[in-house]
C-alpha positions as MATLAB code, in Angstrom:
seq = 'MKTKITAKYVIGFDGEDHVIIRDGEVVYENDTILFVGHDYAGEVDEVIDAGNAVISPGFIDLNALGDIDHDIVHLEVSAEKNKNLLWSEAYYRKGYREVMTPEEESFKSLYAYSQLILNGVTTAMPITSVFYKRWAETYEELAAAAEHARRLGLRMYMGPSYQSGMRVVKANGEIEVVWNEAEGRAGLERAVQFVKDFDGAHNGLIRGMLAPERIETQTVENLVVTKRYSDELGCPVRLHAAQGSYEYMEIHRRHGKSPIKSQ';
ca = [
      -0.004    0.033    0.290;
       1.377    3.674   -0.857;
       0.411    6.423    0.766;
       1.279   10.225    0.647;
       1.718   12.541    4.072;
       1.114   16.557    2.795;
       2.231   18.808    5.939;
       3.011   22.513    6.010;
       6.557   21.686    6.716;
       8.749   18.571    5.588;
      12.246   18.041    7.280;
      13.923   16.544    4.269;
      17.668   15.769    3.078;
      19.284   16.994   -0.266;
      21.862   15.099   -0.582;
      24.339   17.688    1.553;
      22.490   18.834    4.913;
      18.796   18.503    6.066;
      16.439   21.086    4.137;
      12.375   22.204    5.306;
      10.444   21.878    2.530;
       7.433   24.112    3.020;
       3.839   22.448    1.378;
       6.084   19.262    0.954;
       5.139   15.549    0.566;
       6.162   12.148    1.782;
       5.357    9.442    0.079;
       6.078    5.776    1.199;
       5.763    1.816    0.868;
       5.381   -0.104    3.654;
       8.945    0.199    5.335;
      10.597    2.353    2.822;
      10.003    6.144    1.968;
       9.549    6.441   -2.191;
       9.803   10.011   -2.016;
       9.806   13.279   -0.288;
       9.424   17.013   -1.997;
       6.952   18.139   -4.398;
       4.252   17.338   -6.487;
       4.536   13.365   -6.806;
       3.691   11.907   -9.480;
       2.697    8.620   -9.389;
      -0.027    6.725   -8.301;
      -0.730    6.104   -4.107;
      -3.609    4.609   -2.517;
      -4.346    6.302    0.028;
      -3.420   10.713    1.158;
      -3.170   12.235    4.668;
      -3.085   15.797    5.265;
      -1.440   16.483    7.993;
      -2.037   20.004    7.905;
      -0.387   22.987    9.878;
       2.515   20.111   11.070;
       6.000   18.984   11.069;
       6.651   15.825    9.532;
      11.162   14.723    9.855;
      12.793   11.756   10.220;
      12.300   10.042   13.554;
      14.319   11.455   16.656;
      16.685    9.233   18.056;
      17.222    9.279   21.145;
      20.451    7.341   23.750;
      19.194    8.802   27.026;
      15.179    7.296   26.656;
      13.062    6.804   29.901;
      12.016    3.272   29.552;
      10.422    2.915   33.200;
       8.005    5.876   34.907;
       9.542    6.757   37.955;
      12.452    9.229   36.207;
      10.054   11.769   36.085;
       9.093   11.538   40.009;
      13.086   11.169   40.789;
      14.157   14.190   38.501;
      10.930   16.318   38.616;
       9.068   15.834   41.562;
      11.115   15.899   44.174;
      13.570   18.635   45.766;
      17.855   18.460   45.276;
      17.544   18.213   48.291;
      16.082   14.583   49.523;
      17.523   13.075   45.763;
      19.415   11.293   47.770;
      16.580   10.252   50.672;
      15.368    7.960   47.495;
      18.380    5.826   47.484;
      18.080    2.539   49.530;
      19.285    3.038   53.305;
      21.686    1.055   54.912;
      19.418   -0.763   56.828;
      16.997   -1.774   53.938;
      20.238   -3.055   52.229;
      21.100   -5.201   54.961;
      17.538   -6.480   55.664;
      17.621   -8.160   52.255;
      16.704   -6.641   49.008;
      13.792   -7.149   46.668;
      11.903   -6.528   43.629;
       9.236   -4.248   44.364;
       7.402   -4.534   40.902;
       5.943   -7.325   40.155;
       6.323   -8.818   36.324;
       3.144   -7.758   35.120;
       4.352   -4.166   36.473;
       7.710   -4.300   34.869;
       5.490   -5.263   31.666;
       3.239   -2.476   31.126;
       5.956    0.415   32.843;
       8.068   -0.728   29.603;
       4.498   -0.398   27.290;
       3.648    3.045   28.953;
       7.081    4.222   28.493;
       7.471    3.226   24.678;
       4.587    4.310   23.539;
       5.234    8.167   25.090;
       8.642    8.206   22.611;
       6.565    7.499   19.623;
       4.258   10.352   20.644;
       7.606   13.046   21.258;
       8.872   11.205   17.478;
      11.298    9.068   19.437;
      12.059    5.815   16.253;
      14.766    4.813   17.330;
      16.419    4.269   21.700;
      18.551    3.190   23.424;
      16.584    2.740   26.833;
      17.168    3.356   30.616;
      15.146    2.246   34.227;
      15.970    3.451   37.892;
      17.718    0.569   39.591;
      15.677    1.974   43.068;
      12.611   -0.436   42.959;
      15.049   -3.360   41.580;
      16.101   -6.370   43.623;
      19.484   -4.897   42.034;
      19.700   -4.304   38.266;
      17.446   -5.071   35.750;
      16.102   -8.373   34.305;
      16.389  -10.946   31.950;
      12.407  -11.697   31.786;
      12.276   -7.787   32.292;
      13.608   -6.853   28.665;
      12.605   -9.397   27.006;
       8.560   -8.251   27.458;
      10.505   -5.031   26.395;
      11.481   -6.058   23.510;
       8.125   -7.316   22.913;
       6.521   -3.827   23.289;
       9.172   -2.310   21.422;
       8.157   -4.691   18.625;
       3.792   -4.530   18.430;
       5.191   -0.986   18.801;
       8.162   -1.060   15.734;
       9.771    0.907   17.860;
      13.809    0.458   16.642;
      15.415   -0.695   20.201;
      19.493   -0.383   21.585;
      18.174   -2.251   24.416;
      20.353   -4.820   27.383;
      19.349   -5.936   31.315;
      21.287   -3.345   33.280;
      24.111   -4.546   35.969;
      26.032   -3.290   38.855;
      28.618   -4.998   40.896;
      27.895   -2.750   43.676;
      24.419   -0.445   45.041;
      24.342    2.974   46.259;
      22.968    3.459   50.246;
      22.717    6.129   52.421;
      23.534    5.234   55.933;
      22.141    6.709   58.958;
      24.452    9.752   58.904;
      23.428   10.687   55.651;
      26.405    9.609   53.961;
      25.992    7.794   50.917;
      28.213    4.817   50.560;
      28.285    2.040   48.009;
      28.153   -1.140   49.034;
      29.349   -4.566   46.784;
      27.384   -7.423   46.095;
      30.341   -8.561   43.019;
      28.544  -12.003   42.558;
      25.423  -10.224   41.541;
      27.461   -7.804   39.411;
      29.305  -11.240   37.250;
      25.635  -12.851   37.015;
      24.211   -9.929   36.028;
      26.836   -9.412   32.829;
      25.986  -12.931   32.231;
      22.630  -12.581   31.940;
      23.029   -9.449   30.485;
      25.746  -11.332   26.751;
      22.500  -14.038   26.995;
      20.283  -11.713   25.998;
      22.120   -9.596   23.555;
      22.966  -13.289   21.853;
      19.185  -14.256   22.106;
      18.118  -10.814   20.969;
      20.388   -8.663   18.538;
      19.029   -9.127   14.762;
      15.726   -9.903   16.213;
      12.156   -9.505   14.928;
      13.127   -8.048   11.059;
      15.963   -6.431   13.345;
      14.070   -3.489   15.086;
      15.879   -4.994   18.099;
      19.649   -4.976   18.596;
      21.677   -5.864   21.710;
      24.039   -3.445   23.915;
      24.952   -4.282   27.006;
      24.730   -1.633   29.292;
      26.359   -1.663   33.264;
      25.323    0.790   35.522;
      26.651    3.447   37.300;
      30.193    3.762   36.874;
      30.698    4.277   40.433;
      28.943    1.461   41.475;
      31.282   -1.221   38.316;
      34.715   -2.957   39.258;
      37.490   -2.894   37.125;
      37.239   -6.471   36.909;
      33.103   -6.647   34.972;
      34.440   -3.439   32.907;
      37.117   -5.456   31.478;
      34.887   -8.392   30.395;
      32.171   -5.997   29.151;
      34.376   -4.677   27.028;
      35.704   -8.251   25.560;
      32.200   -9.655   25.699;
      31.307   -5.778   23.154;
      34.266   -7.149   21.058;
      33.174  -10.690   20.814;
      29.920  -10.100   20.503;
      30.088   -6.923   17.468;
      27.603   -4.716   20.224;
      27.902   -1.200   21.535;
      28.657   -0.635   25.717;
      26.887    1.930   27.592;
      27.854    3.199   30.832;
      27.046    5.707   32.646;
      29.623    8.900   34.040;
      30.074   11.952   35.303;
      26.154   12.824   36.299;
      27.336   14.228   39.717;
      29.820   14.944   42.468;
      29.321   11.708   44.404;
      30.453    9.989   41.589;
      33.537   12.070   40.608;
      34.767   12.070   44.052;
      34.529    8.232   44.603;
      36.106    7.768   41.263;
      38.911   10.249   42.412;
      38.607    8.399   45.259;
      39.363    5.146   44.081;
      41.322    6.234   41.253;
      43.131    9.305   41.094;
      41.183   10.377   38.088;
      38.243   12.354   36.993;
      35.455    9.396   35.380;
      36.013   10.097   32.208;
      39.530    9.728   32.052;
      39.589    6.264   34.076;
      37.395    4.938   31.612;
];
């Protein structure tokens, strides 16, 4: 089926740079764009007049929110209270757990991915918070998210996050990283299996990546193995760094370097 969309503005490409085409047209058939410009001469099956709108290539979001709680953390809580949203040391010692059910986790990604598409994102590399996790993202959580991406037609670079440590708030208010290196190693192995199982899945919509969590919650050993797997699997690595003063001071304390120089 061949479809033509018309709009007041179309973002096109003239072979050298992006251009704005006033009163432009875009013609596509299935997953292929056939024409961008004015006065398409061929026959079409459907015409959609978008009116006073902008038609553009899909946006690429390499820091795409894949959950719901980030807005609460970053927008509705004052900076002074932000650290109180971390785990307490008492919670860590008592025994951490999954807060959400698998069904809630699945809905979370469906809701988030729908919002990405509504805002023009067609290629995404999602992130989620680990505050409500047992430790980090699970294989099953990302498998459900990949299915949602397939249904929505969203191109994704994805893989379950992993970490060897967790930031906690001590009774005196100080933040400290507590370590469970076995969790980090197991998480990396789950992530590798996910890449093997899903890279190229759903007609290429899903691409695998390795996603170690924040740099201050990683061991050097696990990052070295991450790089080795990345080379073997031919997949990218996404690591959060340069995000705040605690991270900077902690990495400098351990390694005598800034987070960027230590990578």
